[in-house]
C-alpha positions as CSV (number, residue, x, y, z in Angstrom):
1,M,0.0,0.0,0.0
2,T,1.0,3.6,-0.5
3,E,1.9,5.6,2.6
4,N,-1.1,7.8,2.4
5,I,-4.2,5.7,3.0
6,L,-6.5,8.5,1.9
7,T,-5.6,10.9,-0.9
8,Q,-7.6,14.1,-1.1
9,V,-9.0,14.8,-4.5
10,S,-10.5,18.0,-5.9
11,Q,-13.9,17.3,-7.4
12,E,-16.1,19.4,-9.5
13,E,-19.4,20.2,-7.9
14,S,-22.3,18.0,-8.7
15,P,-24.3,19.4,-11.6
16,V,-27.4,18.8,-9.6
17,I,-26.2,21.2,-6.9
18,Q,-25.2,23.8,-9.5
19,Q,-28.5,23.6,-11.3
20,H,-30.4,24.5,-8.1
21,T,-28.1,26.9,-6.4
22,Q,-28.0,29.1,-9.5
23,E,-31.8,29.6,-9.4
24,D,-32.9,32.3,-7.0
25,S,-36.6,31.3,-7.1
26,I,-36.1,27.7,-6.1
27,D,-38.6,26.4,-3.5
28,Y,-36.5,24.2,-1.1
29,N,-39.7,23.0,0.6
30,S,-41.0,21.4,-2.6
31,K,-41.3,17.7,-2.6
32,I,-39.3,15.3,-4.8
33,N,-40.7,11.8,-5.5
34,L,-38.0,9.2,-5.8
35,N,-38.3,5.6,-7.0
36,I,-35.2,3.8,-5.7
37,R,-35.2,0.4,-7.3
38,G,-38.9,0.0,-6.9
39,K,-39.3,1.6,-3.5
40,R,-40.9,5.0,-3.3
41,F,-39.5,7.9,-1.1
42,T,-40.6,11.5,-0.8
43,I,-38.0,14.1,0.2
44,T,-37.8,17.9,0.1
45,R,-35.2,19.7,-2.0
46,D,-33.7,21.1,1.2
47,E,-33.2,17.6,2.6
48,L,-31.7,16.3,-0.7
49,M,-29.3,19.3,-1.1
50,S,-28.1,19.0,2.5
51,L,-26.8,15.5,1.9
52,P,-23.0,15.1,1.5
53,E,-21.5,15.5,-2.0
54,S,-20.2,11.9,-2.0
55,I,-23.7,10.6,-1.4
56,L,-25.3,12.9,-4.0
57,L,-22.8,11.6,-6.6
58,C,-23.8,8.1,-5.8
59,L,-27.5,8.9,-6.2
60,F,-27.1,11.0,-9.3
61,P,-23.8,10.0,-11.0
62,N,-24.6,12.1,-14.1
63,G,-25.8,15.1,-12.1
64,V,-29.3,15.0,-13.5
65,F,-32.8,13.7,-12.6
66,L,-34.0,10.8,-14.8
67,D,-37.5,9.5,-15.5
68,A,-38.6,5.8,-15.9
69,H,-37.3,5.8,-19.5
70,G,-33.9,7.2,-18.6
71,Q,-34.7,10.6,-20.0
72,V,-33.5,13.8,-18.3
73,I,-36.2,15.7,-16.4
74,T,-35.5,19.3,-17.4
75,S,-38.2,20.9,-15.3
76,L,-39.0,18.9,-12.2
77,T,-42.4,19.2,-10.6
78,E,-44.0,17.5,-7.6
79,E,-45.9,15.2,-10.0
80,D,-42.7,13.8,-11.5
81,V,-41.0,10.7,-10.3
82,V,-37.2,10.5,-10.3
83,Y,-35.8,7.0,-10.8
84,V,-32.6,6.3,-9.0
85,N,-30.4,3.2,-9.2
86,F,-29.3,2.9,-5.6
87,C,-29.9,0.5,-2.7
88,P,-33.2,1.5,-1.0
89,E,-32.1,0.2,2.4
90,T,-28.9,2.3,2.2
91,F,-30.9,5.4,1.3
92,E,-33.3,4.8,4.2
93,Y,-30.3,4.5,6.5
94,I,-28.9,7.8,5.2
95,I,-32.2,9.7,5.6
96,N,-32.9,8.4,9.1
97,T,-29.3,9.3,10.3
98,F,-29.5,12.9,8.9
99,N,-33.0,13.4,10.1
100,E,-32.0,12.4,13.6
101,A,-29.0,14.8,13.5
102,Q,-31.3,17.6,12.2
103,H,-33.7,16.9,15.0
104,D,-30.9,17.1,17.6
105,L,-29.8,20.4,16.0
106,H,-33.2,22.0,16.4
107,E,-33.6,20.6,19.9
108,S,-30.3,22.2,21.1
109,A,-30.6,25.5,19.3
110,P,-33.7,26.2,17.2
111,L,-32.8,28.1,14.0
112,S,-34.3,31.5,13.4
113,P,-35.6,32.5,10.0
114,Q,-32.4,34.5,9.4
115,S,-30.2,31.5,10.1
116,S,-31.7,29.1,7.7
117,G,-29.6,26.2,6.4
118,H,-29.0,28.1,3.1
119,K,-26.9,30.8,4.8
120,I,-23.2,30.1,5.2
121,F,-22.3,29.8,8.8
122,Q,-19.8,32.5,9.6
123,D,-17.8,31.0,12.5
124,N,-14.5,29.4,13.1
125,S,-14.1,25.7,12.5
126,A,-13.9,24.8,16.2
127,N,-17.2,26.4,17.0
128,V,-18.8,24.8,14.0
129,L,-17.9,21.3,15.3
130,Q,-18.9,22.1,18.8
131,N,-22.3,23.8,18.0
132,K,-23.4,21.7,15.0
133,P,-23.9,18.0,14.7
134,A,-21.3,16.5,12.4
135,I,-21.4,13.1,10.7
136,I,-18.4,11.2,9.4
137,V,-19.3,9.6,6.1
138,L,-17.2,6.5,5.3
139,R,-18.1,4.5,2.1
140,E,-16.5,1.5,0.6
141,D,-17.0,0.4,-3.0
142,L,-15.5,-3.1,-3.3
143,D,-15.1,-4.8,-6.7
144,F,-14.1,-8.4,-6.8
145,Y,-12.8,-10.7,-9.5
146,V,-13.1,-14.5,-9.2
147,I,-10.8,-17.0,-10.8
148,P,-12.9,-20.2,-11.6
149,P,-11.6,-23.2,-9.7
150,V,-12.0,-25.5,-12.7
151,A,-12.2,-25.0,-16.5
152,G,-15.2,-25.4,-18.7
153,L,-17.8,-23.7,-16.4
154,T,-20.9,-22.4,-18.2
155,A,-22.0,-18.8,-17.9
156,D,-24.8,-19.7,-15.5
157,Q,-22.3,-21.6,-13.3
158,I,-19.9,-18.7,-13.2
159,R,-22.8,-16.4,-12.3
160,Q,-23.8,-18.6,-9.4
161,L,-20.2,-18.8,-8.3
162,K,-19.9,-15.0,-8.2
163,V,-23.2,-14.7,-6.3
164,S,-21.8,-17.2,-3.7
165,V,-18.6,-15.2,-3.4
166,A,-20.5,-11.9,-3.0
167,H,-22.5,-13.6,-0.2
168,E,-19.3,-14.6,1.6
169,I,-17.8,-11.1,1.3
170,T,-20.9,-9.3,2.6
171,S,-21.1,-11.7,5.6
172,N,-17.9,-10.0,6.9
173,K,-19.4,-6.7,8.1
174,H,-16.4,-5.5,10.1
175,I,-15.4,-2.0,8.9
176,F,-11.6,-2.2,9.5
177,S,-11.0,-5.7,8.1
178,G,-10.2,-4.0,4.8
179,L,-7.3,-2.2,6.5
180,G,-5.9,-5.5,7.7
181,Y,-7.5,-5.3,11.2
182,D,-7.8,-8.9,12.6
183,T,-11.1,-9.3,14.6
184,N,-9.6,-12.3,16.3
185,I,-7.2,-10.1,18.2
186,L,-9.1,-8.5,21.0
187,S,-6.7,-5.7,21.8
188,P,-6.3,-2.9,19.2
189,Q,-2.8,-2.3,20.6
190,E,-1.8,-5.7,19.4
191,Q,-2.8,-5.1,15.8
192,K,-0.1,-4.9,13.2
193,L,-1.3,-2.3,10.7
194,G,0.9,-0.3,8.4
195,P,1.7,3.3,9.5
196,A,-0.8,4.9,7.1
197,E,-3.6,2.4,8.0
198,Q,-2.8,2.8,11.7
199,H,-3.1,6.6,11.4
200,L,-6.5,6.4,9.7
201,F,-7.7,3.8,12.2
202,D,-6.7,6.0,15.1
203,M,-8.2,9.1,13.7
204,L,-11.6,7.4,13.0
205,C,-11.7,5.5,16.3
206,S,-10.9,8.7,18.2
207,S,-13.7,10.5,16.5
208,G,-16.5,8.1,17.1
209,F,-15.9,4.8,15.3
210,D,-15.8,1.5,17.2
211,P,-12.6,-0.4,16.5
212,R,-14.7,-3.6,16.2
213,G,-17.7,-1.8,14.6
214,S,-19.7,-3.0,11.7
215,W,-20.9,-1.2,8.5
216,G,-24.2,0.6,8.8
217,T,-25.2,-1.1,5.6
218,R,-23.4,-3.6,3.4
219,N,-25.0,-4.9,0.2
220,S,-24.0,-6.6,-3.0
221,E,-25.0,-4.7,-6.2
222,P,-27.4,-6.6,-8.5
223,S,-25.8,-8.1,-11.6
224,R,-22.4,-6.7,-10.6
225,C,-19.4,-8.1,-8.9
226,M,-19.5,-5.3,-6.4
227,V,-20.3,-4.8,-2.7
228,S,-21.2,-1.3,-1.4
229,S,-20.9,-0.4,2.3
230,L,-21.6,2.7,4.2
231,S,-21.2,3.9,7.7
232,L,-22.4,7.2,9.1
233,V,-21.0,8.0,12.5
234,R,-21.7,11.1,14.6
235,L,-18.5,13.0,15.4
236,K,-17.5,12.8,19.0
237,T,-17.1,16.2,20.6
238,H,-16.1,17.6,24.0
239,N,-19.7,18.7,24.9
240,Q,-21.0,15.2,24.3
241,H,-19.1,13.8,27.2
242,S,-18.9,15.1,30.8
243,P,-15.6,15.0,32.6
244,P,-15.0,11.7,34.4
245,D,-16.0,11.6,38.0
246,S,-13.2,12.0,40.4
247,P,-12.2,8.7,42.0
248,S,-14.2,8.1,45.1
249,L,-11.4,7.5,47.5
250,K,-12.6,7.6,51.1
251,P,-10.5,6.9,54.2
252,V,-10.7,3.2,55.3
253,E,-12.5,2.8,58.6
254,S,-10.1,1.2,61.0
255,N,-9.7,0.8,64.7
256,A,-5.9,0.7,64.3
257,S,-3.9,3.4,66.0
258,S,-2.6,4.5,62.5
259,A,-6.2,5.4,61.3
260,S,-5.3,9.1,61.1
261,R,-2.2,8.4,59.0
262,S,-4.3,6.1,56.7
263,R,-6.8,8.9,56.2
264,S,-4.0,11.3,55.4
265,R,-2.5,8.9,52.8
266,W,-6.0,8.3,51.2
267,A,-6.6,12.0,51.0
268,T,-3.2,12.5,49.3
269,L,-4.0,9.7,46.8
270,A,-7.4,11.1,46.1
271,S,-6.0,14.6,45.4
272,G,-3.3,13.1,43.1
273,A,-5.9,10.9,41.3
274,T,-8.0,14.0,40.7
275,R,-5.1,15.9,39.2
276,A,-4.2,12.9,37.1
277,A,-7.8,12.6,35.8
278,S,-7.7,16.3,34.9
279,R,-4.4,16.0,33.0
280,S,-5.8,12.9,31.2
281,L,-8.9,14.8,30.2
282,S,-6.8,17.7,28.9
283,R,-4.6,15.4,26.8
284,S,-7.8,13.7,25.5
285,S,-9.3,17.0,24.5
286,K,-6.1,18.1,22.7
287,H,-5.9,14.8,20.9
288,Q,-9.6,15.2,19.9
289,D,-8.9,18.8,18.6
290,V,-6.1,17.5,16.4
291,N,-8.4,14.8,14.9
292,H,-11.1,17.4,14.3
293,S,-8.7,19.6,12.5
294,K,-7.8,16.6,10.3
295,L,-11.4,15.7,9.6
296,L,-12.2,19.3,8.6
297,L,-10.0,18.7,5.6
298,F,-12.7,16.4,4.4
299,W,-15.6,18.9,4.9
300,R,-17.3,19.3,1.5
301,K,-14.1,17.7,0.0
302,P,-14.5,13.9,-0.2
303,A,-11.2,12.0,-0.3
304,R,-10.7,8.7,-1.9
305,K,-8.2,5.9,-1.7
306,C,-8.0,2.8,-3.8
307,W,-6.0,-0.3,-3.1
308,W,-5.8,-4.0,-4.1
309,S,-5.8,-7.1,-2.0
310,S,-6.7,-10.8,-2.4
311,Q,-8.2,-13.4,-0.2
312,T,-9.3,-17.0,-0.3
313,V,-13.0,-17.7,0.0
314,H,-14.3,-21.2,0.9
315,I,-17.4,-21.9,-1.3
316,N,-19.7,-24.9,-1.3
317,L,-20.0,-25.9,-5.0
318,K,-22.2,-28.9,-4.8
319,D,-25.2,-26.9,-6.1
320,I,-23.1,-25.4,-8.9
321,I,-20.7,-28.2,-10.1
322,K,-21.8,-31.8,-9.9
323,G,-19.4,-34.0,-8.0
324,K,-17.7,-31.1,-6.3
325,D,-18.3,-30.4,-2.6
326,S,-16.3,-27.3,-1.9
327,F,-13.4,-25.2,-3.2
328,D,-11.1,-22.5,-1.9
329,I,-11.7,-19.7,-4.5
330,K,-9.0,-17.1,-5.1
331,V,-10.7,-13.7,-5.1
332,H,-8.9,-10.4,-6.1
333,I,-10.4,-7.4,-4.4
334,R,-10.2,-3.7,-5.4
335,R,-11.4,-1.4,-2.6
336,V,-12.2,2.3,-2.9
337,W,-12.8,4.2,0.4
338,T,-14.5,7.6,0.3
339,L,-14.2,9.8,3.4
340,E,-16.2,13.0,3.9
341,L,-17.3,15.1,6.9
342,S,-20.8,16.5,6.8
343,I,-21.9,19.3,9.2
344,V,-25.6,19.4,9.7
345,G,-27.1,22.9,9.5
346,V,-24.2,24.4,7.5
347,Q,-24.5,24.8,3.8
């Protein structure tokens, strides 16, 4: 792997975003009807435009709205239905996560009409992350290539083989396994990751990810040798966690003649423990600030990293190839990770 696990890329803005931000008379409360692989959703323009750029580009890769016949909808109305080739379960996960963050934002500090989501928030970055809910968007697009174990397979047998491989890959839902994280090793300190992978792992886990966490959604794409995964994690901030309680160190009740000296020693220990807890909290806050500064580099600027790996997948072939029970299939994997930070309430 290269040293930098994530390489920031400069992207052109989505044409969908450009189309609407250039129109002064746009009604952001108008409804948009979506048909996502047969499942209907209704969303407002405001909700749609507030989604991260990396997600918008997945929903509308060409930057336009398409009808049932694949034709561009030039003038969208509330009667039109936009057809989207995207996983409906993943879209529902996205909407629920951002609606929850939006609800928390309004509960903590209701927005005034003058501070609508379409006004750029004029504040320093530290205050933005402390005052607004932030969501870390981590997406993995995994393409896999299967080498048939025997020659002479038919097209249908190869298709079944690929479906079985996709099922085995999606069954591993651990986020960091792609970085080489071994779930059989309980302690993260015992993991042997590369320096770049370790840096990314530490940054994400210090910001809200669970070292042994699973993808929010992980699904194989229909008719493609591809698995798409997404995890949306709320950024951990100082104001989400109260300082740890001071250790409750009380003098030990004793009838011994040295009881007073014991109480004095316990009091000294309690005082020292309190100072140590304060120093630990200060170091933790500084470390968190550093991570936040790094994550701000990905605000509105998705970063991508691609790398190759291979693994052996054990597949039961008795339903695919007669006379064969199982095979160890060699699978080559190409992973693309996309990382972006989204701050709710800031446009």
